[in-house]
N, CA, C and O atoms as CSV, one atom per row, in Angstrom:
chain,resi,resn,atom,element,x,y,z
A,1,MET,N,N,0.836,-1.166,0.000
A,1,MET,CA,C,0.000,0.000,0.000
A,1,MET,C,C,0.886,1.236,0.000
A,1,MET,O,O,1.884,1.323,0.715
A,2,GLY,N,N,0.497,2.143,-0.793
A,2,GLY,CA,C,1.273,3.369,-0.904
A,2,GLY,C,C,0.508,4.583,-0.381
A,2,GLY,O,O,-0.687,4.518,-0.096
A,3,LYS,N,N,1.210,5.644,-0.270
A,3,LYS,CA,C,0.581,6.890,0.195
A,3,LYS,C,C,-0.173,7.549,-0.934
A,3,LYS,O,O,0.112,7.355,-2.116
A,4,ARG,N,N,-1.146,8.335,-0.519
A,4,ARG,CA,C,-1.879,9.113,-1.523
A,4,ARG,C,C,-0.999,10.207,-2.074
A,4,ARG,O,O,-0.168,10.783,-1.373
A,5,LYS,N,N,-1.197,10.470,-3.312
A,5,LYS,CA,C,-0.459,11.557,-3.929
A,5,LYS,C,C,-1.082,12.885,-3.527
A,5,LYS,O,O,-2.293,13.075,-3.634
A,6,LYS,N,N,-0.261,13.777,-3.077
A,6,LYS,CA,C,-0.791,15.103,-2.747
A,6,LYS,C,C,-0.896,15.901,-4.031
A,6,LYS,O,O,-0.006,15.894,-4.881
A,7,SER,N,N,-2.019,16.588,-4.134
A,7,SER,CA,C,-2.167,17.416,-5.320
A,7,SER,C,C,-1.254,18.626,-5.189
A,7,SER,O,O,-1.118,19.215,-4.117
A,8,SER,N,N,-0.662,18.963,-6.253
A,8,SER,CA,C,0.245,20.105,-6.198
A,8,SER,C,C,-0.571,21.396,-6.167
A,8,SER,O,O,-1.503,21.591,-6.946
A,9,ARG,N,N,-0.198,22.237,-5.270
A,9,ARG,CA,C,-0.889,23.520,-5.155
A,9,ARG,C,C,-0.202,24.538,-6.027
A,9,ARG,O,O,1.019,24.534,-6.179
A,10,LYS,N,N,-1.000,25.403,-6.593
A,10,LYS,CA,C,-0.430,26.478,-7.378
A,10,LYS,C,C,0.164,27.515,-6.430
A,10,LYS,O,O,-0.390,27.766,-5.361
A,11,PRO,N,N,1.262,28.104,-6.806
A,11,PRO,CA,C,1.863,29.106,-5.913
A,11,PRO,C,C,0.946,30.317,-5.752
A,11,PRO,O,O,0.375,30.832,-6.713
A,12,GLN,N,N,0.831,30.739,-4.520
A,12,GLN,CA,C,0.019,31.912,-4.214
A,12,GLN,C,C,0.807,33.171,-4.549
A,12,GLN,O,O,2.033,33.210,-4.438
A,13,GLY,N,N,0.083,34.182,-4.954
A,13,GLY,CA,C,0.709,35.477,-5.211
A,13,GLY,C,C,1.046,36.151,-3.900
A,13,GLY,O,O,0.631,35.679,-2.841
A,14,PRO,N,N,1.776,37.224,-3.946
A,14,PRO,CA,C,2.112,37.924,-2.695
A,14,PRO,C,C,0.844,38.486,-2.039
A,14,PRO,O,O,-0.124,38.849,-2.708
A,15,LYS,N,N,0.890,38.541,-0.725
A,15,LYS,CA,C,-0.262,39.066,0.005
A,15,LYS,C,C,-0.442,40.540,-0.321
A,15,LYS,O,O,0.527,41.278,-0.493
A,16,LYS,N,N,-1.693,40.949,-0.402
A,16,LYS,CA,C,-1.975,42.354,-0.694
A,16,LYS,C,C,-1.755,43.178,0.564
A,16,LYS,O,O,-2.262,42.853,1.638
A,17,LYS,N,N,-1.002,44.232,0.410
A,17,LYS,CA,C,-0.746,45.128,1.535
A,17,LYS,C,C,-1.865,46.153,1.604
A,17,LYS,O,O,-2.327,46.660,0.581
A,18,GLU,N,N,-2.291,46.449,2.817
A,18,GLU,CA,C,-3.300,47.485,2.995
A,18,GLU,C,C,-2.649,48.843,2.763
A,18,GLU,O,O,-1.579,49.121,3.305
A,19,PRO,N,N,-3.284,49.682,1.969
A,19,PRO,CA,C,-2.673,50.993,1.722
A,19,PRO,C,C,-2.711,51.862,2.985
A,19,PRO,O,O,-3.643,51.783,3.786
A,20,LEU,N,N,-1.692,52.678,3.136
A,20,LEU,CA,C,-1.644,53.599,4.271
A,20,LEU,C,C,-2.665,54.709,4.059
A,20,LEU,O,O,-2.957,55.069,2.919
A,21,PRO,N,N,-3.208,55.255,5.138
A,21,PRO,CA,C,-4.223,56.307,4.982
A,21,PRO,C,C,-3.635,57.580,4.386
A,21,PRO,O,O,-2.452,57.878,4.552
A,22,THR,N,N,-4.488,58.317,3.692
A,22,THR,CA,C,-4.069,59.597,3.121
A,22,THR,C,C,-4.872,60.762,3.689
A,22,THR,O,O,-4.514,61.920,3.473
A,23,ALA,N,N,-5.951,60.473,4.410
A,23,ALA,CA,C,-6.758,61.512,5.064
A,23,ALA,C,C,-6.707,61.258,6.569
A,23,ALA,O,O,-6.833,60.124,7.030
A,24,PHE,N,N,-6.521,62.333,7.317
A,24,PHE,CA,C,-6.295,62.205,8.749
A,24,PHE,C,C,-7.191,63.161,9.527
A,24,PHE,O,O,-7.737,64.102,8.950
A,25,PRO,N,N,-7.353,62.928,10.856
A,25,PRO,CA,C,-8.102,63.885,11.683
A,25,PRO,C,C,-7.253,65.117,11.987
A,25,PRO,O,O,-6.033,65.028,12.126
A,26,CYS,N,N,-7.915,66.256,12.086
A,26,CYS,CA,C,-7.220,67.512,12.376
A,26,CYS,C,C,-6.996,67.641,13.882
A,26,CYS,O,O,-7.879,67.320,14.677
A,27,LEU,N,N,-5.816,68.111,14.263
A,27,LEU,CA,C,-5.494,68.295,15.680
A,27,LEU,C,C,-6.185,69.510,16.275
A,27,LEU,O,O,-6.390,69.576,17.487
A,28,PHE,N,N,-6.545,70.474,15.430
A,28,PHE,CA,C,-7.092,71.728,15.932
A,28,PHE,C,C,-8.612,71.747,15.933
A,28,PHE,O,O,-9.215,72.218,16.897
A,29,CYS,N,N,-9.250,71.245,14.873
A,29,CYS,CA,C,-10.719,71.302,14.815
A,29,CYS,C,C,-11.363,69.934,15.076
A,29,CYS,O,O,-12.588,69.851,15.162
A,30,ASN,N,N,-10.577,68.865,15.203
A,30,ASN,CA,C,-11.031,67.516,15.531
A,30,ASN,C,C,-12.009,66.915,14.529
A,30,ASN,O,O,-12.802,66.051,14.902
A,31,HIS,N,N,-11.981,67.342,13.278
A,31,HIS,CA,C,-12.812,66.721,12.253
A,31,HIS,C,C,-12.078,65.515,11.683
A,31,HIS,O,O,-10.883,65.577,11.396
A,32,GLU,N,N,-12.811,64.418,11.522
A,32,GLU,CA,C,-12.228,63.206,10.960
A,32,GLU,C,C,-12.004,63.368,9.465
A,32,GLU,O,O,-12.843,63.940,8.770
A,33,LYS,N,N,-10.904,62.879,8.977
A,33,LYS,CA,C,-10.566,62.852,7.555
A,33,LYS,C,C,-10.651,64.228,6.888
A,33,LYS,O,O,-11.044,64.333,5.726
A,34,SER,N,N,-10.289,65.259,7.607
A,34,SER,CA,C,-10.327,66.605,7.036
A,34,SER,C,C,-8.940,67.083,6.610
A,34,SER,O,O,-8.823,68.083,5.901
A,35,VAL,N,N,-7.903,66.388,7.028
A,35,VAL,CA,C,-6.544,66.775,6.697
A,35,VAL,C,C,-6.064,65.940,5.514
A,35,VAL,O,O,-6.077,64.709,5.559
A,36,SER,N,N,-5.643,66.625,4.466
A,36,SER,CA,C,-5.105,65.921,3.303
A,36,SER,C,C,-3.643,66.310,3.119
A,36,SER,O,O,-3.219,67.403,3.493
A,37,VAL,N,N,-2.890,65.391,2.538
A,37,VAL,CA,C,-1.461,65.583,2.366
A,37,VAL,C,C,-1.135,65.543,0.884
A,37,VAL,O,O,-1.568,64.644,0.163
A,38,LYS,N,N,-0.366,66.527,0.438
A,38,LYS,CA,C,0.142,66.547,-0.933
A,38,LYS,C,C,1.661,66.466,-0.856
A,38,LYS,O,O,2.300,67.204,-0.106
A,39,MET,N,N,2.225,65.556,-1.645
A,39,MET,CA,C,3.660,65.348,-1.597
A,39,MET,C,C,4.279,65.629,-2.972
A,39,MET,O,O,3.801,65.144,-3.998
A,40,ASP,N,N,5.343,66.414,-2.965
A,40,ASP,CA,C,6.093,66.697,-4.181
A,40,ASP,C,C,7.491,66.126,-3.981
A,40,ASP,O,O,8.365,66.783,-3.416
A,41,LYS,N,N,7.693,64.904,-4.446
A,41,LYS,CA,C,8.960,64.221,-4.185
A,41,LYS,C,C,10.109,64.835,-4.970
A,41,LYS,O,O,11.260,64.765,-4.539
A,42,LYS,N,N,9.811,65.436,-6.118
A,42,LYS,CA,C,10.882,66.086,-6.883
A,42,LYS,C,C,11.420,67.295,-6.129
A,42,LYS,O,O,12.631,67.512,-6.076
A,43,ALA,N,N,10.519,68.083,-5.547
A,43,ALA,CA,C,10.926,69.264,-4.776
A,43,ALA,C,C,11.345,68.896,-3.356
A,43,ALA,O,O,12.011,69.681,-2.682
A,44,GLY,N,N,10.954,67.694,-2.897
A,44,GLY,CA,C,11.307,67.251,-1.554
A,44,GLY,C,C,10.491,67.909,-0.462
A,44,GLY,O,O,10.991,68.135,0.640
A,45,THR,N,N,9.207,68.225,-0.767
A,45,THR,CA,C,8.347,68.850,0.239
A,45,THR,C,C,7.035,68.088,0.372
A,45,THR,O,O,6.514,67.536,-0.597
A,46,GLY,N,N,6.530,68.072,1.566
A,46,GLY,CA,C,5.211,67.522,1.843
A,46,GLY,C,C,4.357,68.604,2.458
A,46,GLY,O,O,4.768,69.241,3.428
A,47,GLU,N,N,3.158,68.828,1.904
A,47,GLU,CA,C,2.267,69.876,2.404
A,47,GLU,C,C,1.011,69.244,2.954
A,47,GLU,O,O,0.422,68.351,2.345
A,48,LEU,N,N,0.616,69.721,4.107
A,48,LEU,CA,C,-0.550,69.205,4.801
A,48,LEU,C,C,-1.514,70.366,4.992
A,48,LEU,O,O,-1.091,71.468,5.340
A,49,SER,N,N,-2.820,70.132,4.766
A,49,SER,CA,C,-3.793,71.201,4.981
A,49,SER,C,C,-5.129,70.616,5.429
A,49,SER,O,O,-5.528,69.534,4.998
A,50,CYS,N,N,-5.810,71.356,6.303
A,50,CYS,CA,C,-7.127,70.961,6.796
A,50,CYS,C,C,-8.190,71.658,5.953
A,50,CYS,O,O,-8.114,72.863,5.717
A,51,LYS,N,N,-9.164,70.905,5.510
A,51,LYS,CA,C,-10.233,71.465,4.678
A,51,LYS,C,C,-11.203,72.304,5.493
A,51,LYS,O,O,-11.853,73.198,4.951
A,52,VAL,N,N,-11.307,72.027,6.791
A,52,VAL,CA,C,-12.300,72.705,7.632
A,52,VAL,C,C,-11.745,73.998,8.233
A,52,VAL,O,O,-12.320,75.070,8.046
A,53,CYS,N,N,-10.633,73.895,8.949
A,53,CYS,CA,C,-10.121,75.073,9.665
A,53,CYS,C,C,-9.002,75.791,8.916
A,53,CYS,O,O,-8.605,76.884,9.321
A,54,GLY,N,N,-8.486,75.211,7.843
A,54,GLY,CA,C,-7.483,75.885,7.036
A,54,GLY,C,C,-6.065,75.798,7.577
A,54,GLY,O,O,-5.178,76.489,7.075
A,55,GLN,N,N,-5.827,74.969,8.585
A,55,GLN,CA,C,-4.496,74.808,9.156
A,55,GLN,C,C,-3.566,74.213,8.096
A,55,GLN,O,O,-3.960,73.298,7.373
A,56,GLN,N,N,-2.328,74.727,7.996
A,56,GLN,CA,C,-1.380,74.245,6.994
A,56,GLN,C,C,-0.039,73.961,7.637
A,56,GLN,O,O,0.332,74.560,8.646
A,57,PHE,N,N,0.688,73.017,7.017
A,57,PHE,CA,C,2.014,72.653,7.503
A,57,PHE,C,C,2.830,72.163,6.313
A,57,PHE,O,O,2.295,71.527,5.405
A,58,GLN,N,N,4.125,72.460,6.322
A,58,GLN,CA,C,5.004,72.020,5.253
A,58,GLN,C,C,6.288,71.478,5.873
A,58,GLN,O,O,6.828,72.054,6.818
A,59,THR,N,N,6.768,70.360,5.327
A,59,THR,CA,C,7.985,69.743,5.837
A,59,THR,C,C,8.777,69.124,4.694
A,59,THR,O,O,8.260,68.912,3.597
A,60,GLY,N,N,10.025,68.842,4.973
A,60,GLY,CA,C,10.878,68.199,3.985
A,60,GLY,C,C,10.662,66.692,3.984
A,60,GLY,O,O,10.447,66.091,5.037
A,61,ILE,N,N,10.720,66.080,2.802
A,61,ILE,CA,C,10.539,64.631,2.670
A,61,ILE,C,C,11.662,64.058,1.826
A,61,ILE,O,O,12.427,64.793,1.203
A,62,ASN,N,N,11.751,62.729,1.815
A,62,ASN,CA,C,12.696,62.047,0.940
A,62,ASN,C,C,11.947,60.994,0.116
A,62,ASN,O,O,10.718,60.935,0.163
A,63,TYR,N,N,12.662,60.180,-0.624
A,63,TYR,CA,C,12.013,59.238,-1.522
A,63,TYR,C,C,11.286,58.114,-0.778
A,63,TYR,O,O,10.443,57.438,-1.369
A,64,LEU,N,N,11.591,57.903,0.495
A,64,LEU,CA,C,10.916,56.877,1.287
A,64,LEU,C,C,9.689,57.405,2.025
A,64,LEU,O,O,8.897,56.612,2.534
A,65,SER,N,N,9.517,58.692,2.093
A,65,SER,CA,C,8.443,59.298,2.883
A,65,SER,C,C,7.079,59.011,2.279
A,65,SER,O,O,6.930,58.825,1.071
A,66,ASP,N,N,6.085,58.980,3.168
A,66,ASP,CA,C,4.701,58.789,2.764
A,66,ASP,C,C,3.849,59.831,3.489
A,66,ASP,O,O,4.358,60.596,4.308
A,67,ALA,N,N,2.561,59.855,3.185
A,67,ALA,CA,C,1.661,60.841,3.780
A,67,ALA,C,C,1.639,60.732,5.308
A,67,ALA,O,O,1.523,61.738,6.007
A,68,VAL,N,N,1.748,59.519,5.808
A,68,VAL,CA,C,1.748,59.311,7.260
A,68,VAL,C,C,2.949,60.002,7.906
A,68,VAL,O,O,2.848,60.515,9.021
A,69,ASP,N,N,4.072,60.014,7.212
A,69,ASP,CA,C,5.273,60.654,7.750
A,69,ASP,C,C,5.098,62.168,7.867
A,69,ASP,O,O,5.551,62.775,8.837
A,70,VAL,N,N,4.449,62.768,6.888
A,70,VAL,CA,C,4.190,64.213,6.936
A,70,VAL,C,C,3.249,64.522,8.106
A,70,VAL,O,O,3.458,65.492,8.833
A,71,TYR,N,N,2.218,63.697,8.284
A,71,TYR,CA,C,1.272,63.887,9.385
A,71,TYR,C,C,1.977,63.732,10.738
A,71,TYR,O,O,1.731,64.517,11.653
A,72,SER,N,N,2.840,62.739,10.870
A,72,SER,CA,C,3.538,62.549,12.145
A,72,SER,C,C,4.514,63.693,12.413
A,72,SER,O,O,4.702,64.077,13.567
A,73,ASP,N,N,5.139,64.244,11.368
A,73,ASP,CA,C,5.991,65.424,11.556
A,73,ASP,C,C,5.179,66.610,12.060
A,73,ASP,O,O,5.658,67.387,12.886
A,74,TRP,N,N,3.945,66.754,11.565
A,74,TRP,CA,C,3.054,67.827,12.001
A,74,TRP,C,C,2.713,67.661,13.481
A,74,TRP,O,O,2.734,68.630,14.240
A,75,ILE,N,N,2.402,66.441,13.884
A,75,ILE,CA,C,2.083,66.174,15.289
A,75,ILE,C,C,3.286,66.510,16.172
A,75,ILE,O,O,3.135,67.135,17.221
A,76,ASP,N,N,4.474,66.094,15.745
A,76,ASP,CA,C,5.681,66.385,16.519
A,76,ASP,C,C,5.937,67.886,16.622
A,76,ASP,O,O,6.323,68.385,17.679
A,77,ALA,N,N,5.721,68.602,15.519
A,77,ALA,CA,C,5.925,70.053,15.536
A,77,ALA,C,C,4.920,70.737,16.465
A,77,ALA,O,O,5.277,71.672,17.180
A,78,CYS,N,N,3.672,70.279,16.459
A,78,CYS,CA,C,2.658,70.857,17.356
A,78,CYS,C,C,3.007,70.592,18.815
A,78,CYS,O,O,2.839,71.472,19.659
A,79,ASP,N,N,3.490,69.388,19.123
A,79,ASP,CA,C,3.895,69.072,20.491
A,79,ASP,C,C,5.063,69.948,20.936
A,79,ASP,O,O,5.087,70.419,22.072
A,80,THR,N,N,6.020,70.166,20.055
A,80,THR,CA,C,7.176,70.992,20.387
A,80,THR,C,C,6.753,72.426,20.683
A,80,THR,O,O,7.218,73.028,21.651
A,81,VAL,N,N,5.871,72.971,19.850
A,81,VAL,CA,C,5.395,74.343,20.062
A,81,VAL,C,C,4.615,74.443,21.371
A,81,VAL,O,O,4.761,75.419,22.107
A,82,ALA,N,N,3.790,73.443,21.663
A,82,ALA,CA,C,3.004,73.463,22.900
A,82,ALA,C,C,3.909,73.398,24.129
A,82,ALA,O,O,3.662,74.091,25.116
A,83,LYS,N,N,4.954,72.571,24.077
A,83,LYS,CA,C,5.875,72.475,25.211
A,83,LYS,C,C,6.645,73.771,25.410
A,83,LYS,O,O,6.847,74.206,26.544
A,84,GLU,N,N,7.076,74.393,24.311
A,84,GLU,CA,C,7.795,75.659,24.416
A,84,GLU,C,C,6.905,76.755,24.982
A,84,GLU,O,O,7.355,77.573,25.784
A,85,ALA,N,N,5.640,76.771,24.565
A,85,ALA,CA,C,4.712,77.775,25.076
A,85,ALA,C,C,4.441,77.559,26.557
A,85,ALA,O,O,4.327,78.521,27.316
A,86,ALA,N,N,4.338,76.300,26.971
A,86,ALA,CA,C,4.092,76.003,28.389
A,86,ALA,C,C,5.290,76.410,29.237
A,86,ALA,O,O,5.117,76.953,30.328
A,87,GLU,N,N,6.493,76.157,28.754
A,87,GLU,CA,C,7.682,76.543,29.503
A,87,GLU,C,C,7.817,78.060,29.573
A,87,GLU,O,O,8.200,78.608,30.607
A,88,ALA,N,N,7.505,78.731,28.480
A,88,ALA,CA,C,7.606,80.190,28.460
A,88,ALA,C,C,6.591,80.815,29.413
A,88,ALA,O,O,6.904,81.786,30.101
A,89,SER,N,N,5.390,80.269,29.456
A,89,SER,CA,C,4.381,80.826,30.349
A,89,SER,C,C,4.718,80.528,31.801
A,89,SER,O,O,4.391,81.319,32.686
A,90,ARG,N,N,5.361,79.409,32.054
A,90,ARG,CA,C,5.740,79.053,33.412
A,90,ARG,C,C,6.868,79.945,33.923
A,90,ARG,O,O,6.858,80.337,35.090
A,91,THR,N,N,7.825,80.266,33.082
A,91,THR,CA,C,8.971,81.054,33.542
A,91,THR,C,C,8.687,82.545,33.536
A,91,THR,O,O,9.226,83.268,34.374
A,92,ASP,N,N,7.854,83.031,32.615
A,92,ASP,CA,C,7.587,84.459,32.513
A,92,ASP,C,C,6.490,84.934,33.454
A,92,ASP,O,O,6.566,86.048,33.973
A,93,ALA,N,N,5.486,84.121,33.682
A,93,ALA,CA,C,4.319,84.564,34.440
A,93,ALA,C,C,4.565,84.442,35.941
A,93,ALA,O,O,5.046,83.407,36.403
A,94,PRO,N,N,4.248,85.469,36.698
A,94,PRO,CA,C,4.316,85.360,38.152
A,94,PRO,C,C,3.200,84.447,38.653
A,94,PRO,O,O,2.167,84.303,37.999
A,95,HIS,N,N,3.411,83.837,39.808
A,95,HIS,CA,C,2.469,82.837,40.299
A,95,HIS,C,C,1.347,83.418,41.144
A,95,HIS,O,O,0.324,82.759,41.327
A,96,SER,N,N,1.503,84.623,41.661
A,96,SER,CA,C,0.438,85.218,42.451
A,96,SER,C,C,0.545,86.741,42.365
A,96,SER,O,O,1.491,87.284,41.795
A,97,TYR,N,N,-0.443,87.407,42.942
A,97,TYR,CA,C,-0.427,88.865,42.951
A,97,TYR,C,C,0.710,89.395,43.807
A,97,TYR,O,O,1.266,90.453,43.513
A,98,SER,N,N,1.062,88.670,44.865
A,98,SER,CA,C,2.162,89.145,45.701
A,98,SER,C,C,3.487,89.033,44.951
A,98,SER,O,O,4.393,89.830,45.193
A,99,ASP,N,N,3.621,88.053,44.038
A,99,ASP,CA,C,4.815,87.989,43.198
A,99,ASP,C,C,4.884,89.211,42.295
A,99,ASP,O,O,5.963,89.756,42.061
A,100,LEU,N,N,3.744,89.638,41.794
A,100,LEU,CA,C,3.713,90.848,40.981
A,100,LEU,C,C,4.171,92.051,41.792
A,100,LEU,O,O,4.963,92.867,41.321
A,101,ALA,N,N,3.663,92.151,43.016
A,101,ALA,CA,C,4.004,93.288,43.864
A,101,ALA,C,C,5.479,93.247,44.256
A,101,ALA,O,O,6.106,94.292,44.428
A,102,ALA,N,N,6.027,92.057,44.395
A,102,ALA,CA,C,7.430,91.918,44.776
A,102,ALA,C,C,8.352,92.163,43.598
A,102,ALA,O,O,9.562,92.308,43.772
A,103,GLY,N,N,7.788,92.209,42.401
A,103,GLY,CA,C,8.611,92.492,41.231
A,103,GLY,C,C,9.110,91.254,40.532
A,103,GLY,O,O,10.151,91.311,39.878
A,104,ALA,N,N,8.416,90.135,40.638
A,104,ALA,CA,C,8.838,88.911,39.964
A,104,ALA,C,C,8.713,89.089,38.458
A,104,ALA,O,O,7.861,89.834,37.976
A,105,GLY,N,N,9.561,88.404,37.737
A,105,GLY,CA,C,9.527,88.479,36.285
A,105,GLY,C,C,10.373,89.610,35.734
A,105,GLY,O,O,10.222,89.970,34.567
A,106,GLY,N,N,11.265,90.188,36.545
A,106,GLY,CA,C,12.156,91.223,36.046
A,106,GLY,C,C,11.505,92.595,35.925
A,106,GLY,O,O,12.069,93.485,35.290
A,107,ARG,N,N,10.350,92.783,36.510
A,107,ARG,CA,C,9.674,94.081,36.439
A,107,ARG,C,C,9.877,94.817,37.755
A,107,ARG,O,O,10.016,94.201,38.812
A,108,ARG,N,N,9.891,96.127,37.679
A,108,ARG,CA,C,9.993,96.914,38.896
A,108,ARG,C,C,8.607,97.363,39.324
A,108,ARG,O,O,7.718,97.554,38.494
A,109,ASN,N,N,8.435,97.528,40.610
A,109,ASN,CA,C,7.138,97.941,41.136
A,109,ASN,C,C,6.712,99.291,40.593
A,109,ASN,O,O,5.525,99.509,40.350
A,110,SER,N,N,7.655,100.201,40.399
A,110,SER,CA,C,7.295,101.520,39.909
A,110,SER,C,C,6.763,101.440,38.477
A,110,SER,O,O,5.939,102.263,38.077
A,111,ASP,N,N,7.227,100.453,37.704
A,111,ASP,CA,C,6.731,100.283,36.345
A,111,ASP,C,C,5.303,99.750,36.331
A,111,ASP,O,O,4.514,100.113,35.459
A,112,MET,N,N,4.966,98.891,37.292
A,112,MET,CA,C,3.661,98.223,37.275
A,112,MET,C,C,2.580,99.038,37.973
A,112,MET,O,O,1.401,98.868,37.664
A,113,GLN,N,N,2.939,99.910,38.896
A,113,GLN,CA,C,1.996,100.757,39.609
A,113,GLN,C,C,0.869,99.936,40.258
A,113,GLN,O,O,-0.307,100.156,39.967
A,114,ILE,N,N,1.226,99.005,41.123
A,114,ILE,CA,C,0.251,98.157,41.806
A,114,ILE,C,C,0.129,98.638,43.247
A,114,ILE,O,O,1.133,98.873,43.920
A,115,ASP,N,N,-1.089,98.778,43.708
A,115,ASP,CA,C,-1.342,99.168,45.085
A,115,ASP,C,C,-1.149,97.937,45.961
A,115,ASP,O,O,-1.876,96.954,45.814
A,116,ARG,N,N,-0.186,97.977,46.864
A,116,ARG,CA,C,0.135,96.809,47.683
A,116,ARG,C,C,-1.020,96.400,48.589
A,116,ARG,O,O,-1.153,95.221,48.916
A,117,HIS,N,N,-1.848,97.338,48.995
A,117,HIS,CA,C,-2.982,97.000,49.856
A,117,HIS,C,C,-4.001,96.156,49.094
A,117,HIS,O,O,-4.561,95.207,49.643
A,118,LEU,N,N,-4.238,96.499,47.840
A,118,LEU,CA,C,-5.170,95.715,47.037
A,118,LEU,C,C,-4.622,94.329,46.756
A,118,LEU,O,O,-5.373,93.354,46.739
A,119,VAL,N,N,-3.330,94.237,46.537
A,119,VAL,CA,C,-2.701,92.944,46.272
A,119,VAL,C,C,-2.819,92.059,47.499
A,119,VAL,O,O,-3.142,90.877,47.380
A,120,ALA,N,N,-2.563,92.610,48.669
A,120,ALA,CA,C,-2.655,91.824,49.901
A,120,ALA,C,C,-4.077,91.363,50.134
A,120,ALA,O,O,-4.288,90.239,50.588
A,121,ALA,N,N,-5.067,92.206,49.833
A,121,ALA,CA,C,-6.460,91.829,50.031
A,121,ALA,C,C,-6.856,90.703,49.080
A,121,ALA,O,O,-7.579,89.788,49.474
A,122,VAL,N,N,-6.395,90.761,47.848
A,122,VAL,CA,C,-6.728,89.712,46.884
A,122,VAL,C,C,-6.064,88.408,47.271
A,122,VAL,O,O,-6.691,87.354,47.159
A,123,ASP,N,N,-4.811,88.437,47.726
A,123,ASP,CA,C,-4.117,87.224,48.148
A,123,ASP,C,C,-4.810,86.588,49.347
A,123,ASP,O,O,-4.890,85.363,49.434
A,124,ASP,N,N,-5.312,87.401,50.271
A,124,ASP,CA,C,-6.013,86.869,51.437
A,124,ASP,C,C,-7.302,86.169,51.020
A,124,ASP,O,O,-7.656,85.130,51.577
A,125,GLU,N,N,-7.996,86.733,50.050
A,125,GLU,CA,C,-9.236,86.111,49.581
A,125,GLU,C,C,-8.949,84.787,48.906
A,125,GLU,O,O,-9.748,83.858,49.023
A,126,GLU,N,N,-7.838,84.673,48.205
A,126,GLU,CA,C,-7.475,83.415,47.570
A,126,GLU,C,C,-7.181,82.348,48.611
A,126,GLU,O,O,-7.470,81.172,48.391
A,127,ASP,N,N,-6.605,82.749,49.752
A,127,ASP,CA,C,-6.294,81.800,50.811
A,127,ASP,C,C,-7.544,81.361,51.563
A,127,ASP,O,O,-7.493,80.395,52.325
A,128,GLY,N,N,-8.641,82.035,51.368
A,128,GLY,CA,C,-9.877,81.703,52.062
A,128,GLY,C,C,-9.973,82.368,53.411
A,128,GLY,O,O,-10.876,82.061,54.188
A,129,GLN,N,N,-9.059,83.274,53.707
A,129,GLN,CA,C,-9.063,83.909,55.020
A,129,GLN,C,C,-9.824,85.220,55.023
A,129,GLN,O,O,-10.480,85.546,56.012
A,130,GLY,N,N,-9.751,85.970,53.953
A,130,GLY,CA,C,-10.457,87.231,53.872
A,130,GLY,C,C,-9.973,88.210,54.918
A,130,GLY,O,O,-8.773,88.456,55.040
A,131,ASP,N,N,-10.907,88.772,55.679
A,131,ASP,CA,C,-10.588,89.757,56.704
A,131,ASP,C,C,-10.273,89.115,58.048
A,131,ASP,O,O,-10.126,89.836,59.035
A,132,TYR,N,N,-10.164,87.821,58.127
A,132,TYR,CA,C,-10.008,87.122,59.398
A,132,TYR,C,C,-8.590,86.638,59.593
A,132,TYR,O,O,-8.383,85.514,60.052
A,133,ASP,N,N,-7.603,87.462,59.256
A,133,ASP,CA,C,-6.204,87.058,59.374
A,133,ASP,C,C,-5.766,86.889,60.824
A,133,ASP,O,O,-4.907,86.053,61.104
A,134,ASP,N,N,-6.336,87.666,61.764
A,134,ASP,CA,C,-5.873,87.647,63.143
A,134,ASP,C,C,-6.414,86.462,63.913
A,134,ASP,O,O,-5.845,86.097,64.942
A,135,GLU,N,N,-7.465,85.864,63.466
A,135,GLU,CA,C,-8.100,84.796,64.258
A,135,GLU,C,C,-7.453,83.475,64.052
A,135,GLU,O,O,-7.873,82.482,64.647
């Protein structure tokens, strides 16, 4: 007794790859599929624009870049700007009215013309003490 002959299978073609997306959600207006990417590989630029809010971004690309890469560069650039703005507001802005009166932030009291009595009253109200400081 012999084994059954296996039927020869025809070779399968390569698996189909799912295409990468070309429309993305906007970071500013939160509309789905409102951001489109145009790529000019000869010029080496990728341009991104939102159809709803008009936000635009341009970055350099290479021959391997795709629309997803331009979108991710935009996200990274937005994060960088947001972090820089947060750091600038943290270092430049005084933390309370008494900091303003003390001259925090490189300003002089004579330049700001703040009444120290009003500043002290506002700081007391923030503490929840109000006029009851002595008790």
